[in-house]
C-alpha positions in Angstrom: 70.1 -4.7 69.5 67.6 -6.7 71.6 64.2 -5.3 72.7 65.2 -4.6 76.2 68.1 -2.3 75.1 65.8 -0.6 72.5 63.3 0.2 75.2 65.8 1.9 77.4 67.6 3.8 74.6 64.2 5.3 73.8 63.7 6.3 77.4 67.2 7.9 77.4 66.4 9.9 74.3 63.3 11.3 76.0 64.9 11.9 79.3 68.5 13.0 79.0 68.8 14.0 82.6 68.7 10.3 83.7 71.0 9.0 81.0 73.9 8.3 83.3 71.9 6.1 85.6 70.4 4.1 82.7 73.6 3.7 80.8 75.1 1.8 83.7 72.3 -0.7 83.4 72.7 -1.0 79.6 76.4 -1.8 80.1 75.3 -4.9 82.1 72.7 -5.8 79.4 75.4 -5.9 76.7 77.4 -8.5 78.7 77.2 -12.2 77.9 74.8 -12.9 80.8 71.1 -13.2 80.1 69.0 -10.0 79.9 67.1 -11.0 83.1 70.2 -10.3 85.2 70.5 -6.8 83.9 66.7 -6.2 84.4 66.9 -7.4 87.9 69.8 -5.2 88.7 67.9 -2.1 87.5 64.7 -3.1 89.2 66.6 -3.3 92.5 65.7 0.4 93.0 62.0 -0.7 93.6 60.6 -3.4 95.7 57.1 -4.2 97.1 56.3 -6.7 99.8 53.1 -8.0 101.2 52.2 -4.6 102.7 55.4 -2.6 102.3 57.1 -0.6 99.5 60.8 0.4 99.2 62.5 2.8 96.8 66.3 3.1 96.7 68.2 6.2 95.6 70.1 5.5 92.4 73.4 6.4 94.0 72.7 3.9 96.9 73.0 6.6 99.5 69.5 6.0 101.1 66.2 4.2 100.8 62.7 5.1 101.6 59.8 3.0 102.9 56.0 3.1 103.2 53.3 0.8 104.6 53.0 -1.6 107.4 55.7 -1.5 110.2 54.5 -4.6 112.0 57.5 -6.6 113.2 59.6 -3.6 112.3 59.5 -4.6 108.6 60.0 -1.1 107.3 63.5 -1.0 108.6 62.6 2.4 110.1 63.4 3.1 113.8 61.5 6.4 114.3 58.1 4.8 115.0 56.4 1.5 115.2 53.3 2.7 113.4 52.3 2.3 109.7 53.7 5.0 107.4 51.4 6.4 104.7 54.1 9.0 103.7 57.5 7.5 102.8 60.2 7.7 105.5 63.9 7.2 105.3 64.9 3.8 106.6 68.3 2.7 108.0 71.0 1.9 105.4 73.6 3.4 103.1 75.9 2.2 100.3 72.9 0.2 99.0 73.0 -2.1 96.0 69.4 -3.4 96.3 66.6 -4.0 98.7 64.0 -6.8 98.5 60.8 -7.1 100.5 59.3 -10.4 101.7 56.2 -11.3 103.5 57.3 -10.3 107.0 61.0 -9.6 106.6 63.2 -7.8 104.1 66.8 -7.9 103.0 69.3 -5.2 101.9 72.5 -5.8 99.9 75.3 -3.3 100.3 77.7 -2.5 97.5 80.5 -4.3 99.6 78.6 -7.6 99.1 77.3 -7.8 102.7 73.7 -8.7 103.5 71.5 -7.0 106.1 68.0 -8.0 107.2 65.1 -6.7 109.4 61.6 -7.8 110.4 60.5 -11.2 111.5 63.2 -13.7 112.4 61.0 -16.6 113.6 62.6 -19.2 111.3 66.1 -17.6 111.2 65.3 -15.8 107.9 67.7 -13.0 108.9 70.5 -15.6 108.6 72.3 -14.4 111.8 72.4 -17.9 113.4 69.7 -16.8 115.8 66.0 -17.6 116.0 64.5 -14.4 117.3 61.1 -12.8 117.1 62.0 -9.5 115.4 65.1 -7.8 114.1 65.0 -4.0 113.8 67.1 -2.0 112.9 68.8 -4.1 110.2 71.3 -6.7 111.3 74.2 -8.1 109.3 74.4 -11.7 108.2 78.0 -12.4 109.1 78.0 -15.7 107.4 77.7 -14.3 103.9 80.0 -12.1 101.7 80.6 -11.4 98.0 76.8 -11.4 97.4 75.4 -9.8 94.3 71.7 -10.4 94.6 69.3 -11.2 97.5 65.6 -12.2 97.6 63.2 -12.5 100.5 60.4 -15.1 100.3 57.9 -16.1 103.0 60.1 -16.5 106.0 63.2 -17.6 104.0 65.9 -15.8 102.1 68.0 -16.6 99.0 71.4 -15.0 98.2 73.4 -15.2 95.0 77.1 -14.9 95.4 79.6 -13.6 92.8 80.9 -17.1 92.2 77.5 -18.1 90.8 76.4 -20.2 93.9 73.1 -19.8 95.6 72.6 -19.8 99.4 69.4 -20.2 101.4 68.2 -19.9 105.0 65.1 -19.7 107.1 61.8 -21.7 106.8 62.0 -24.9 104.8 58.7 -26.8 105.3 58.2 -27.3 101.6 61.9 -27.7 100.6 62.2 -24.0 99.6 65.9 -23.9 100.7 66.8 -26.5 98.0 69.1 -28.5 100.4 67.4 -31.9 100.0 65.5 -31.8 103.3 62.7 -30.0 105.0 64.7 -28.8 108.0 64.9 -25.1 108.5 68.2 -23.4 108.8 69.4 -20.5 111.0 72.5 -20.0 108.8 73.0 -19.9 105.1 73.4 -23.3 103.3 74.3 -23.8 99.7 71.5 -24.7 97.3 72.5 -28.1 95.9 73.1 -29.1 92.3 73.2 -25.7 90.6 76.1 -23.5 89.5 76.9 -20.5 87.2 73.7 -18.8 88.3 73.1 -15.2 87.2 69.7 -14.3 88.7 67.4 -15.6 91.5 63.9 -15.0 92.8 61.7 -16.3 95.6 58.0 -17.0 95.8 56.1 -17.7 99.0 57.5 -21.2 99.4 59.7 -21.9 96.4 62.8 -20.6 94.7 64.1 -20.2 91.2 67.5 -19.5 89.6 68.7 -18.8 86.1 71.9 -20.3 84.8 74.3 -18.6 82.4 73.3 -21.2 79.8 69.7 -20.1 79.7 68.3 -22.9 81.8 66.0 -22.2 84.7 66.0 -24.2 87.9 63.2 -24.4 90.5 62.6 -26.0 93.8 60.3 -26.0 96.8 56.5 -26.0 97.0 54.8 -27.7 94.1 51.2 -27.6 95.4 50.0 -25.2 92.7 52.1 -26.5 89.8 54.3 -23.4 89.8 57.4 -25.5 89.3 56.1 -26.5 85.9 56.9 -30.2 86.3 53.4 -31.5 85.3 52.5 -32.4 88.9 52.0 -30.9 92.3 55.0 -32.6 94.0 57.4 -30.6 96.2 61.0 -30.6 95.0 63.6 -30.7 97.8 66.4 -30.2 95.2 66.5 -28.0 92.1 64.9 -29.4 89.0 65.0 -27.9 85.5 62.0 -25.9 84.3 60.9 -27.4 81.0 61.8 -24.4 78.7 65.1 -23.6 77.0 66.8 -20.3 76.2 65.2 -18.5 79.1 65.8 -14.7 78.9 63.8 -13.5 81.9 61.6 -14.9 84.7 59.5 -13.7 87.6 58.2 -15.5 90.6 54.9 -14.7 92.2 53.5 -16.1 95.5 52.2 -19.3 93.8 53.1 -19.1 90.1 56.0 -18.4 87.8 56.5 -16.6 84.5 59.2 -17.4 82.0 60.3 -15.4 78.9 61.9 -17.8 76.5 62.8 -17.0 72.9 60.7 -13.9 73.2 57.5 -15.6 74.2 55.9 -15.5 77.7 54.8 -18.6 79.5 53.4 -19.3 83.0 52.6 -22.1 85.3 50.9 -22.4 88.7 47.8 -21.0 90.4 45.2 -19.4 88.2 42.5 -18.4 90.6 40.7 -15.2 89.4 42.6 -15.6 86.1 45.8 -14.4 87.6 48.0 -16.5 85.3 46.8 -14.4 82.4 46.0 -17.2 79.8 42.3 -16.3 79.6 41.1 -19.1 81.9 41.0 -19.9 85.6 42.5 -23.3 85.2 45.6 -24.2 87.3 48.5 -25.0 85.0 51.0 -27.7 86.0 53.2 -27.1 82.9 54.1 -24.0 81.0 51.2 -22.3 79.2 51.5 -19.5 76.6 50.5 -16.0 77.7 49.4 -13.8 74.8 51.5 -10.7 75.2 54.3 -9.4 73.1 57.3 -7.0 73.3 57.9 -7.9 76.9 60.8 -6.0 78.5 60.2 -7.0 82.2 57.8 -9.1 84.3 56.8 -9.0 87.9 54.2 -11.0 89.9 52.6 -10.3 93.2 50.1 -12.3 95.3 47.1 -11.7 93.0 48.3 -9.7 90.0 51.0 -9.7 87.4 52.7 -6.7 85.7 54.5 -6.5 82.4 56.6 -3.6 81.2 56.6 -3.4 77.4 59.4 -2.2 75.3 57.4 1.0 74.5 57.4 2.0 78.2 53.7 1.1 78.8 52.5 -1.2 81.6 50.0 -4.1 81.2 48.5 -6.2 84.0 46.1 -9.0 84.8 44.7 -11.1 87.7 42.5 -10.5 90.7 41.4 -6.9 90.9 39.4 -6.7 94.1 41.6 -3.9 95.4 42.3 -2.2 92.0 45.7 -3.9 91.8 45.4 -4.4 88.1 45.2 -0.6 87.6 42.8 -0.4 84.7 40.3 1.8 86.6 37.9 -1.0 87.5 37.6 -3.7 90.1 36.8 -6.4 87.7 39.2 -9.4 87.5 41.3 -9.5 84.3 42.0 -13.0 82.8 44.1 -11.5 80.0 46.5 -8.5 79.9 44.9 -5.0 80.1 46.7 -1.6 80.0 47.4 0.3 83.2 46.0 3.8 83.2 46.6 6.8 85.5 44.2 9.1 87.4 43.5 11.0 84.1 42.4 7.7 82.5 45.4 7.9 80.2 47.9 5.1 79.6 50.8 5.0 82.0 53.9 5.7 79.8 57.7 6.2 80.0 58.0 3.5 82.7 61.4 2.0 83.4 60.7 -0.3 86.4 57.8 -2.2 87.8 57.1 -4.1 91.0 54.0 -6.1 92.2 53.5 -6.5 96.0 50.9 -8.5 97.8 47.8 -6.7 96.3 49.5 -3.4 95.4 51.5 -2.4 92.3 54.1 0.2 91.4 55.8 1.7 88.3 58.8 4.0 88.3 58.9 6.5 85.4 62.0 7.8 83.7 61.4 11.3 85.3 61.8 9.7 88.8 58.2 9.7 89.8 56.7 6.6 91.3 53.1 5.7 90.5 51.2 3.2 92.7 47.8 1.5 92.7 45.9 -1.3 94.5 45.4 -2.1 98.2 46.5 0.7 100.6 45.2 -0.4 104.0 48.6 0.1 105.6 49.7 3.1 103.5 51.9 1.0 101.2 51.1 3.1 98.2 52.9 6.0 99.8 50.3 8.6 98.7 49.7 10.0 102.2 46.5 8.1 103.1 45.2 4.6 103.4 42.7 4.7 100.6 43.0 2.0 97.9 43.4 3.2 94.3 42.0 1.7 91.0 44.2 4.0 88.9 47.9 4.6 88.9 48.4 7.5 91.3 51.5 9.5 91.9 53.1 8.7 95.2 55.0 10.9 97.6 58.3 8.9 97.3 61.3 11.2 96.6 62.9 11.2 93.2 65.5 8.4 93.3 67.7 10.2 90.7 68.2 13.4 92.7 
């Protein structure tokens, strides 16, 4: 039994009331596809954007949002103001939601894709270049989709047949189509197939193949593509690690779990790569942390969920986004603690937004920390938190 499955069986033993929801995920984890695909499916309950946070009910019947509603990016039609207390947004029969910089995407269980927020570059994929889309609008050019990711004004979609499709902004080649021309409609990312998981950074994309190879494309300015240089890649190139089990894309860096070891490449300002330095890495560098069950990276901070249900973090900490109770930057992993100064435990999902962070516990409570200027922590105010604090998001398992 791999470490990912051990972690969640332990959670089930402690929290019998949520066993049914977790078993559905473990069924995916026991399939031939890499563990990352199963982890991504489970984490689809929780998504944090630049200044927004979404939480989906486990049965897909509704989702809730908090934070900035500029450009209608909460998908909430009741008000145009920021929401410090979570509100129910528009959508049902939900498979997953993913929050980008200024737009977001929702995947329904029928394989259709819906988007809201900014549409300046056609990132909603409707074939139109409009300022704002709210409430959510359907992308009529896509079907049979199983995963969607929102980047900075562009969107990636993974179809059931293992192909990846992209649309929106393309100034750095983030669509992976061989040019830098933006697209109002989905175009197939070239040269990759049999893909099982995808992710999007600010201006680059990544896709994991069923054979354990990771493919990357787009902006190479910070070395996030791991190719040893800072060149943009207009077509997918292979990341230089084999046997990839999991990966996570931040705004300007990438993390890869291969053969049980964690590596990273890209921007390292304020130590946010986690290797103990502030040196930008153009090729994969080892990150000293073990027993990794899941990874997620935001703009300035990175989170790791360990197999024991604890959360560790590193990076810039100006807004408390690392969650160790201080505002000191962390160049190496430190443990996230709650408002009682105790380690955060029994966590089953994590997500890092712009400069805010979140952890979903097995009992259905959501804990949040970091920047809160727009109310994105969902705690009822706009005060930033240095400790993991219990949010007002409803229990997704009830």
